[in-house]
N, C-alpha and C positions, 0 to 999 in steps of 0.2 A: 144823407142823400137817400132817396127812395128810387128805384129802379123797377121795371116791369119786365118779367120775363115769362115764358111759356113755351110752347112746342108748335113748330109750324105743322098745321094741319095735314097737308099732303105727304110730307117727309117724315115728320116726327123730329126733327132737327130741334136743337135748344135755339131759342131766338130772343131778341132783347129789344125793347121799344127805343127806336132811334129818333123820336119826335115827329117824324113825317111818314113813319111805316116801320117795318121789323127788319132787324139785321141779324145776321149770324156772328157778328163781332161785337163782344161785350164792350170794347172800346168806344162804340158808337152809341152805347146806352146813354139816354139823358135823364136827369132827374125830373121824376112825374110829381113830386110833392105830394099833395093831398088829392091829385085827381087820378091816383093810380087805380083805385077800385072801380071808379067809373069807367076808366078808360078800358081795363080789363074786360068788364062787362059788355061794353060796346064793340070790342074787337072780337070777343067770343060770339056774340050775336051776329055779327058779320061774317063769321066763318073765317077769320084771318088767322086765328090762333085757337089752341086748345089748352086747357089747364092754366091760364095766365094768373099770376099772382105777383104781388109787390114784395120786393126784399130790401133790406138794408144794404148799404154799400158805402165804402168810403171813396171819396174822389182821390184820385192820383194824378200825376202828369201824363201817365199812359191810359187813362180811362178809369172806370169805376172797378173797385175791388170788392167782390160780395164779402158780406160779414160772416156768414155761415159756411161752414166746410161743404155742406151739400152744394150750395150754389156756386163755390169756388169749383168743385169737381165739374158741376154743369157747364161751367164757362170754359174749361179746359178740354172737355171731351172725354172719351173712354180711359179708364186708368189701366186696363189690361191688354190694351194694343197701342204701343206708343206711336206706330205708325200711323194712327188715325187721330192722334192728339191735336187739337188746335194750337196754333201758335200765336197767342195774344201779343200785342205790342209791348206788354209790360215785361222787361227782361227779368224781373223777379217772380214771374208767374209760376214757374215751377216750384217755388217756395210756398206758394199759396195753401198748399194741402198739408202743411207741417203745423 
């Protein structure tokens, strides 16, 4: 599965393509297949996102799980301030960074 991520232009928050717009919840990310790069260029040109790129992910019952450690950390939020960490629907998300 391929999903699209980037940063929200006004806030810098990590966002995920949800099919009809962007979401701050990785569980709402959808498979973009071969259209990811074109979609990233279009969304950046429209100034909806900055730094958009396609990543590999594994589908799970609780939503996509990023394949690469960097994107797992991006999905969970800051690692130095647990009070700011996002709480994904996946109960095993805390194990993603291991």
